[in-house]
N, C-alpha and C positions, 0 to 999 in steps of 0.2 A: 879144490875147486878154483883156487887162485890161478893154477896153471891153465885151466880152460879159459878163464876170463882173459888172461894175458895173451894166449894164442888167438882168441877171438878178436880182441882189440887189434892185435898185430895184423890179422887178416883184413879187418875193416880198414885200417889205416893204409895198408898196401894196395887196397883195391882202387884207390883214387876216387871213390864215390862218397858223396856226403851221406850222413846218417839218414836223412829223410828219404833219399833214393833207395837205400838199402831197406828201410822200413816198408816202403811202397812195394818194392819187388819181392819182399818176403811176406807181404801182407801182415805186417806187425802193427800194433797200435803206435800212435805218435809218441815220441820221446823214449821208446823202448831201448834203442841203441844208446842213447844218452845215459839212461839209467844203468845199462850194463857197464858203460865206461866208468861211471862214478861209483860202481859197486852197490848201487841202491836196489838192484834187482838181479836175481839169478835165474830169471825166467828162461834164459838161453838153454837151460837144461831140458826144457820142453820142446825145443826146436833143434836139437843137435843134428838129427838126420837132414833136416831142411837146410840148416846152416852149412853142413858139410857139402851137400850137393851144390849149393849156391856158390861157395868159394872153391869148389873143385878139390876138396881134401877129404880124407877119410874121417869117420867119427872117431876112430882110434887115435888119429892125430889130435883132434880136439880134446880127447880125454887124457892126453899126455904121452901117447906112444910117439916115438921119434919119426915114424913113417908118415911123411906129409902127404905124399901122393896117394890118392885113392886107388883101389885095385882096378885093374883093367877089365873090361867086359870081354869075356872069352879070351883073355890074354892079348887082345888086339887094341893097340894104342889109337889107331885111326877110328875104329868103331866107337871107342870110348869118347873120343873128341866129337864125333858126329852126334852121339846121343846127348852129350853135354850141350851142344848147340841147340838141339831140339828142345832140351829142357829149359834153356836160359834165353833163347831168342825167339820171341813170338812170331816174327816174320818167317823164320825157318820152319817153324811148326805149321804155319799157315800154308807155306809152299808144299811141304810134305803132305799135308792133309788133302789139298786139292789135286795132288798127283797120285794118290794111293790107288785109284782105279785106272790110271793111264796105262797104255800099252808101252812097250819098249820104244816103238817108233814115236809115240807121242812125247815121251820123255826126251828122246834125242832131238826132236824138233824144238821143244821148249828150251833145251840147253843151247842149241844154236841161236835161238832168239835172244836169250839172256847174254850169251857171249858177244853177239853183235851189238847189243845195247851197251854193254860195258866198254866196248872198244871205241864208242863214239866220242 
């Protein structure tokens, strides 16, 4: 289990996020990450899939396998990246949700509006 804890702490440290932000985003109780760091709790075992998704690694990596990258969805790196954005960025999920019934023409017009807005 020490290997899981070390890999988890390394991911947390390299994320640039403070413990409280990670706890909020993973919907964990307060001080959970601190307890993981200090070895006071091994509750991360209950969250391996959620943690792997959050940090963009495979559960195999967390469990000690050397493969850090999680498997690609349908072998497609771009599709995997888009799905990760939908999973981790609420604003992208909101955008996707409101356009799910849009026609191709609607989407193209929305893209033009967003592109024009971003160029200002």
